[in-house]
C-alpha positions, 0 to 999 in steps of 0.5 A: 500500500502507498499514499499519504499516511495520517500519523498521530505521534504521542509522547510524554515529552517533545523538544523544544517544548519539554525535555529531560533527555533523548526521547524529546529530541526524537519526538521533536525531530522525527515528525518533521521528516514524516511531514517532509515526506508528505504525510499528515502528522500531529503530536499529542503530549502533556501540558506541563504548565510550570515547564512549558512557556505558552507565550514563547511557543504561542500556545492557544487553548482550543477547548476546555472542560472535555469530559474524560471517563476513567473507569466506572467510579472516576471521571474528570475533565481536561483542557486542550491547547494547540501550537505548532512544532513547525508550520504544518505539524500541529501539536496538542497539549493535554492539560489537567490542573491536578496531574500536569499543572502543579509540578515543577518537573515532568516526572517524579510524583508518587502516582505516575501511573495514574498521571499517564493512564489519564494522559493515554485516555485523554490522548484517545479522547483528543483524537475524537475531539479534533476529529483526527482519524489516524492510520497510525498512532505512534506511541513512544516509551512506557508513558504511552504503553496503555494506548495499544491496550485501550484501543484493542478494547475500543468499540468506536468505529473511528479507530477500527482501521487504526494501527498502533506502533509502540517504540521502546526507548529504554526498557529499564523504564516500564512504569511509574516506579522501578519495575523490579521493586514490585514483588514477582507475585504482584507483577502485572500479567498484562491481561487483566482489566485495569484496577480502579484509578488511584488504587495501589494496584494501578501503580503496579500496572506495567505500561511497557509490557502492555504496549508490547503485548497489544501494539500491532508492531513494536520497535526500538531505537537500534537493531543491536538493542533489539537483539539485546532485549531478547536476552535475559541480561538486557531484556529487563524481565520482558525478553520472553514476551518480546521473543514471542512477538519477534516477527513484529519487533524491529530495530530502527536507529535514531537520527538527529535533526541537523537544523538543530544540531549544527555548529554552523548555525547553532546560536548557543555556541561562542563562534559558529564553524563548520568542517572548513573552519576548524580553527574556530572550534579552537576558539570555542574551546578557549571560550569554554575554558574561560567560562568554566574557570579552567586553564586556557590552553588550546592544546590541552585535550578537553574531554566531556560527558553529556548525559543523564546522571545514571549508573547505566551511562557508565559514570562508575567507570569514569569515577574509578579512573578519575584519579589516573586521568586527572594526573595527566595533562587534560581537562574534563567537563561533565554536563548532566541532568539528574537521574534517580540516583543523581544525588550521589554522583552530584556530590562526588563530582562537586568534590572533585571540581573543588579539588581540581578547579583548573582541570575539572568542571561539573555543570548541572542542571543540563541545558541545551544552551550550555550543552552546545557550548560543551560539544563545540568546545570539547575534543573528545566525548565519553559515552562509556554506557553499560548499555545504550539503546541508541546514544544520541550524544556521540552523533551530536558530538560528531557533528560538532567535531568532538570525537566519541569514546564509547562502549560497544553496545546497543546503538553505539555499536552501530554508529561508532567505529574504531579509528585506524590512523593508518587507513583513516577509517573509523569515527571514534574509539571503541572498547568491547569489555565493560571494564575500567581497564578497557575503557582506559585503553580506548581513551588512551588511544584517543589521547595518543592520536590527539597528539598528532595534529594533522591526523586528528584534524583529518579525523575531525573533518571527516567525522563532521561530514558524516550524516546521521539524519532522520531521512533513512530512519524515517523511511524505515518507520514509514515502511513499518507503519505500512506493515502494521496497517496491512496486518491490521486490515488482514486481521479485520477481514479474518 
C-alpha cells in the first residue's frame, strides 16, 4: 500500500517544548521528516504548565472542560491547547490542573501511573475531539504503553482501521516506579482489566509490557538493542514476551535533526564553524575554558560527558579512573541532568571540581544552551554506557567535531567505529569489555592520536561530514507503519 499516511505521534515529552533527555529530541525531530515526506502528522503530549512557556511557543487553548471517563467510579475533565512544532505539524497539549499543572518537573510524583493512564485516555479522547482519524498512532516509551491496550478494547468505529506502533526507548523504564521493586507475585500479567484509578494496584500496572503485548508492531531505537532485549541480561524481565512477538519487533536507529544540531548555525555556541573552519572550534574551546574557570590552553585535550546522571551511562567507570586521568595533562567537563540516583554522583563530582578547579568542571542542571557550548568546545566525548539503546550524544558530538569514546553496545555499536590512523577509517574509539581497564585503553588511544595534529584534524573533518539524519530512519518507520496497517486490515477481514 502507498499514499499519504495520517500519523498521530504521542509522547510524554517533545523538544523544544519539554525535555529531560533523548526521547524529546526524537519526538521533536522525527515528525518533521514524516511531514517532509508528505504525510499528515500531529503530536499529542502533556501540558506541563510550570515547564512549558505558552507565550514563547504561542500556545492557544482550543477547548476546555472535555469530559474524560476513567473507569466506572472516576471521571474528570481536561483542557486542550494547540501550537505548532513547525508550520504544518500541529501539536496538542493535554492539560489537567491536578496531574500536569502543579509540578515543577515532568516526572517524579508518587502516582505516575495514574498521571499517564489519564494522559493515554485523554490522548484517545483528543483524537475524537479534533476529529483526527489516524492510520497510525505512534506511541513512544512506557508513558504511552496503555494506548495499544485501550484501543484493542475500543468499540468506536473511528479507530477500527487504526494501527498502533509502540517504540521502546529504554526498557529499564516500564512504569511509574522501578519495575523490579514490585514483588514477582504482584507483577502485572498484562491481561487483566485495569484496577480502579488511584488504587495501589494501578501503580503496579506495567505500561511497557502492555504496549508490547497489544501494539500491532513494536520497535526500538537500534537493531543491536533489539537483539539485546531478547536476552535475559538486557531484556529487563520482558525478553520472553518480546521473543514471542519477534516477527513484529524491529530495530530502527535514531537520527538527529541537523537544523538543530549544527555548529554552523547553532546560536548557543561562542563562534559558529563548520568542517572548513576548524580553527574556530579552537576558539570555542578557549571560550569554554574561560567560562568554566579552567586553564586556557588550546592544546590541552578537553574531554566531556553529556548525559543523564545514571549508573547505566557508565559514570562508575569514569569515577574509578578519575584519579589516573586527572594526573595527566587534560581537562574534563561533565554536563548532566539528574537521574534517580543523581544525588550521589552530584556530590562526588562537586568534590572533585573543588579539588581540581583548573582541570575539572561539573555543570548541572543540563541545558541545551550550555550543552552546545560543551560539544563545540570539547575534543573528545565519553559515552562509556553499560548499555545504550541508541546514544544520541556521540552523533551530536560528531557533528560538532568532538570525537566519541564509547562502549560497544546497543546503538553505539552501530554508529561508532574504531579509528585506524593508518587507513583513516573509523569515527571514534571503541572498547568491547565493560571494564575500567578497557575503557582506559580506548581513551588512551584517543589521547595518543590527539597528539598528532594533522591526523586528528583529518579525523575531525571527516567525522563532521558524516550524516546521521532522520531521512533513512524515517523511511524505515514509514515502511513499518505500512506493515502494521496491512496486518491490521488482514486481521479485520479474518
